[in-house]
Residue, then its C-alpha position, 0 to 999 in steps of 0.5 A: x218792353x226791354x230789348x237790344x237796340x242798334x242805332x245808326x242815324x244815317x239816311x237809310x237807318x233809324x231817324x232821331x225824329x221818328x224814335x225820340x225816346x229810343x235815342x234818348x235812352x241810347x244817349x243816356x246809356x252812352x253818358x253812363x258808359x253802358x254802351x259799346x261803340x264799334x267803328x268800321x272804316x272803309x274807303x274813307x268812310x267811318x261807320x259808327x255803331x252804338x250797342x246798348x242792351x236792356x233799354x226800353x224801345x218805347x215809352x210804356x203808357 
């Protein structure tokens, strides 16, 4: 299954330990310059999002 994933590993969001395969896919896409990074800064806090399209959400058996 291919889809779009937005990964934001904070205390309320997606956790690397719970979605290891997805994080590996996003990391690889970032290294290959196939992702878009978006940052929002407000009140001294930076929120960083990585957008990746056409990645498998989980390992197919």
